[in-house]
C-alpha positions as CSV (number, residue, x, y, z in Angstrom):
1,M,-19.2,-10.6,58.8
2,E,-19.8,-11.8,55.2
3,V,-21.5,-9.6,52.6
4,P,-24.6,-11.1,50.6
5,R,-22.7,-12.3,46.9
6,Q,-25.6,-10.2,45.4
7,Q,-25.2,-6.9,46.9
8,I,-21.4,-7.0,45.7
9,H,-22.3,-6.7,42.5
10,E,-25.0,-4.6,41.7
11,V,-24.3,-3.4,38.2
12,K,-26.9,-1.4,36.2
13,L,-26.6,-1.6,32.2
14,M,-27.2,2.1,30.3
15,T,-28.3,2.2,26.7
16,P,-25.6,3.5,24.8
17,I,-26.4,6.4,22.6
18,P,-25.9,6.1,19.7
19,K,-23.2,8.1,17.5
20,P,-24.6,10.7,14.8
21,T,-24.2,9.2,11.2
22,L,-21.9,11.7,9.1
23,Q,-25.4,13.7,7.6
24,Q,-26.4,14.2,11.1
25,A,-23.3,15.9,11.8
26,V,-23.1,17.8,8.7
27,D,-26.7,18.8,9.7
28,A,-25.6,20.3,13.1
29,L,-22.5,22.2,12.0
30,S,-23.6,23.7,9.1
31,D,-24.9,26.8,10.5
32,R,-21.6,27.7,12.6
33,D,-19.3,30.0,11.0
34,E,-16.3,27.7,11.4
35,Y,-18.0,25.0,9.4
36,K,-18.3,27.4,7.0
37,V,-14.7,28.8,6.9
38,I,-14.1,25.7,6.2
39,L,-16.5,25.0,3.1
40,Q,-14.8,28.2,1.8
41,F,-11.5,26.9,2.2
42,L,-11.9,23.7,0.4
43,K,-13.9,25.7,-2.4
44,E,-10.6,28.0,-3.1
45,E,-8.2,25.1,-2.7
46,R,-10.0,23.5,-5.6
47,D,-9.6,26.8,-7.6
48,R,-6.4,27.0,-7.2
49,L,-5.6,23.7,-8.1
50,F,-7.3,23.9,-10.8
51,G,-5.1,26.6,-11.7
52,D,-1.9,24.4,-10.9
53,L,-3.3,22.2,-14.0
54,R,-3.1,24.5,-16.4
55,Q,0.7,24.2,-14.8
56,C,1.6,21.0,-15.1
57,A,4.4,19.6,-16.8
58,D,3.2,16.3,-17.1
59,S,1.2,13.6,-17.4
60,N,2.2,12.4,-13.4
61,D,1.8,15.5,-12.5
62,V,-1.6,15.9,-14.3
63,M,-2.9,13.0,-12.4
64,K,-1.4,14.4,-9.1
65,V,-3.6,17.2,-9.3
66,A,-6.1,15.7,-11.1
67,G,-6.5,12.8,-8.0
68,S,-6.5,16.1,-5.6
69,I,-9.2,18.0,-7.3
70,A,-11.4,14.3,-7.3
71,A,-10.7,14.1,-3.1
72,I,-11.4,17.6,-3.3
73,D,-14.8,17.4,-4.6
74,E,-16.0,14.6,-2.7
75,L,-15.0,16.2,0.3
76,I,-17.6,19.2,-1.0
77,S,-19.9,17.1,-2.1
78,V,-20.6,15.4,1.2
79,L,-20.3,18.8,3.6
80,G,-21.8,20.7,0.8
């Protein structure tokens, strides 16, 4: 007995759910305590790095610390 070809593979395509944007994800998480802890950690780490900046021995160390501060500032601006 042969099965009609049209009955073998009836596949219904679903509309994909769009991924949220970064800003939508931040907005969705911003009220959570865990989010606030992470943001506070980043701010404290930035302050600590400013203290390290004062203790740098040479220009290479200054550039490394300044780069870290800039990266954390970028994260804070996106998340905060």
